[in-house]
C-alpha positions as CSV (number, residue, x, y, z in Angstrom):
1,X,-26.1,-7.6,-11.1
2,X,-27.1,-6.7,-7.6
3,X,-27.4,-8.6,-4.6
4,X,-29.5,-7.9,-1.7
5,X,-26.6,-7.5,0.2
6,X,-25.0,-5.0,-1.4
7,X,-28.5,-3.2,-1.5
8,X,-28.9,-3.5,2.1
9,X,-25.2,-2.1,2.6
10,X,-25.4,0.9,0.2
11,X,-28.8,1.9,1.8
12,X,-27.4,1.4,4.8
13,X,-24.4,4.2,4.1
14,X,-27.4,6.3,2.2
15,X,-29.5,6.2,5.7
16,X,-26.2,6.9,7.9
17,X,-25.3,10.0,5.5
18,X,-27.9,11.6,4.7
19,X,-29.8,11.1,7.4
20,X,-32.9,9.0,6.6
21,X,-33.8,6.9,9.6
22,X,-37.1,5.2,7.9
23,X,-34.6,3.3,5.9
24,X,-32.9,2.2,8.5
25,X,-35.7,1.2,10.4
26,X,-36.4,-1.1,7.6
27,X,-33.0,-2.3,7.8
28,X,-33.5,-3.4,11.2
29,X,-36.7,-4.9,10.3
30,X,-34.9,-7.3,7.7
31,X,-32.4,-8.1,10.3
32,X,-29.6,-6.4,8.1
33,X,-26.0,-6.0,10.5
34,X,-23.7,-4.1,8.3
35,X,-19.8,-5.3,9.1
36,X,-18.0,-2.0,10.7
37,X,-15.4,-2.9,7.6
38,X,-18.3,-1.8,5.0
39,X,-19.4,0.9,6.8
40,X,-17.9,3.5,4.8
41,X,-17.9,4.6,0.9
42,X,-14.5,2.9,0.3
43,X,-15.6,-0.3,2.3
44,X,-18.3,-0.9,0.3
45,X,-18.3,-3.9,-2.6
46,X,-18.4,-2.4,-6.1
47,X,-22.1,-2.9,-6.8
48,X,-23.2,-1.5,-3.5
49,X,-20.7,1.6,-4.4
50,X,-22.8,1.7,-7.5
51,X,-26.0,1.9,-5.5
52,X,-25.2,4.3,-3.7
53,X,-23.5,7.0,-6.6
54,X,-26.8,6.3,-8.3
55,X,-29.3,7.0,-5.5
56,X,-27.0,10.1,-4.6
57,X,-27.1,11.5,-8.3
58,X,-30.8,11.0,-8.5
59,X,-31.5,7.9,-10.4
60,X,-33.2,4.9,-8.9
61,X,-31.7,1.8,-9.7
62,X,-34.2,-0.3,-7.6
63,X,-37.9,0.5,-6.8
64,X,-37.1,2.3,-3.5
65,X,-38.2,5.7,-3.7
66,X,-35.7,8.2,-2.4
67,X,-36.4,11.3,-1.0
68,X,-33.0,13.3,-0.8
69,X,-32.7,13.1,-4.8
């Protein structure tokens, strides 16, 4: 089960890695601030890694449409 923090962590890294600045704007509006320790793929939680991988591979595990898949 994913929690909101896992989702925000995953999308924060996706935004960074793929230049998806509209997602960064959404995260900023939510007040999300990622820990510097979790600002890399290896630093993500297992759930956040699953979300990240699913979106990179073109699967959508949550309701945010990814424009890069």
